N, C-alpha and C positions, 0 to 999 in steps of 0.2 A: 529939170534937167540939166539944165545950164548951170546949175548952182555946184551940181555934182561935177560936172566936166571939170570948172573952173577951180572945185577944191582940188584934183587929181593935179593939175596943170600947176597950182600953187606948192603942191609937194614935190612935183618933180621938177621945179626948176634947178638951173644949172649953179651949182655955187661959183662964186665969184673966181677969177684967175686965181691962181698959185694957190688954191688948195684943192684939196683932194677929196672926193664926195661921190656918193653912188648915184645914178639916176633912179629915180626910184620909178619915172613914170616908163610903163612896160612897154608903150606902144612907141615911144621915143627912144628907147634901146634899139640898138642896133645888133645883127647878129654876129658881128664880131667881138665885139664885148662880152657877150654871152659867151663865144669859143674862145676867149681869154681865160676869162673866169672857168668856166669848165678845163679847159689846159692846165691852168693853175691847179684847180682841184686834184684833178688826176694827177699831175706830175707829184703834188706833195703829200696828196692823200694814199696814192699809190701805194706807198710804203707802209704808211699807218694801215691803210685799210688791209694790204696783204699779211699785214703782221696779225692784224686782229683776225682775221680768217684764219691765217694759220695756227694762231693761240687756239682759236675756237673749235678747229679742225683737231688739232693734239686734245683738247680735252674731252672732245666726243669720242677719238680713238680710244683714248685713256678710259672713259666712263666704259665703252663696249669692252675693251679689253678687261676692266674691272669686274663687268658684270659677266664675262663670260669665266671669269676666274672663280664668281660666288658661284656662279650656276653648274660649274663645274666640281668646286667642292661641295656644294649642296646637294649633286647627286651622287658623289661620293660618300656624303653624310646618310644619304637616304638609304644608298645600298649597305653600309656599314648598319643602319639599323634594321633593315629588311633580315641582314645576315644575322643579329642578331634576336631578332623577333623569330627566326626559324627556329634559331638554336633554344631560345626559351620554351616555343613552344614543342619542340623535340623534349626538352628536358619535361616540361609538365607532362605531355603523353608518358615519358618514360616513369615518372613518379605516379600518374594516374593509372597506371599499367602495374607498376611494383606496388601500388597501395593496394588496389582490387586484388593484386595474386596475394600479398602481405594479409589482408583481410580474410581473404578464402582460406590461406592457409593458418592463420589464427582459429577463423571458424572450425576447421577441419580437427586443430588440437583440441579446442575446448568440445566438439563433440566427441573424439576419441577419448577425452579426461572423463566428461561426463558417464560417457559409457563404461568407462573402468569403475568409477565411483559405484552407479548402480549396479554393474557386476560383482564389485566387491561388498556392496549392501545386500543384493541377493544371497552372495556366500554367505553373511552372516548371518542372514535372516535363515538361513537354511539350518547353519551350524547350532543356531539359537536353538530351532524347533527339534533337530536332532538330541540337542542337549535335554529340552525340555522332555520330550517323548523318551529320553534313558532315564531322566530324574522321575518321570511318571512310571514308567515300567517297574524301576526299583523300588518306588513306595507300594505298588501293587504287590511286587515280588515279598516285600517286608511284612507289607500287611496280611498275604497270603501265608506266608512261613510262620508269621505269630499265631494267626489264626489256628495252621496246621498243628503248632508247637502245642497250642492251647488245648484241642483235640486230641493230640496223642495222650499229652499229661492226665488231660481227664480220664481217657480211655485206659489209660496205663494203672492210673490211680484206682479206677473202678474196676479192673480186672486184677489188679495186686492184691495179694492178701498178704498176711504177713510172713506165711511160710516163703511163698514165691520173693518176697522181698528180702528176707534173710539169704537165699540162696543166691538170689545177684550179687549181693551184699559180698560173699563169702566169694564169688566167682571173680569177682572185679579186687579184691584183695589180693587174690590168687595170683590175678595177672600182673598188678604190681609188683607182688614177692618176684615172679620170674621176670620182669623187666630189669628191678634192681641187682640181682643174679648176673643179668647179663651186662648191666652197665658197670660191674665190681668186676 
């Protein structure tokens, strides 16, 4: 341990007279030297330290102000975004409602147009059926008329003899003569 103490003592020796130096021997320094050093540090360091602290305080306050401004800007943007979202949701609801009502309207129109087409097809079917019925009735009438005419001609030919035939011809010629006189 003596060697350690000797090494401290040799480091802490006083410099020769006329030179300036620090006494590194902590035990040998006195309170006055420490007071002088602290006084010098406080006197000269006070301005620098005060400036450093003021600059630091100013930067902190500027950072807080900037943070507050950014926060207020973010809140304002958030409110704007919420308003835009609300507007978009309202428009989407309107589009949805309008879309559904438009779809319902188109469905109603399609049903109505389909009903009208079916009604028209039904009318055309009924007209076609009536036309075909009338045509069939006319064909039956023609066939009945032809059969009746053929029967009548057959009956006339069987009933008419030559004398009755000549009288019918003379009566018809007489009728034509009267009609000619009336016309002239």
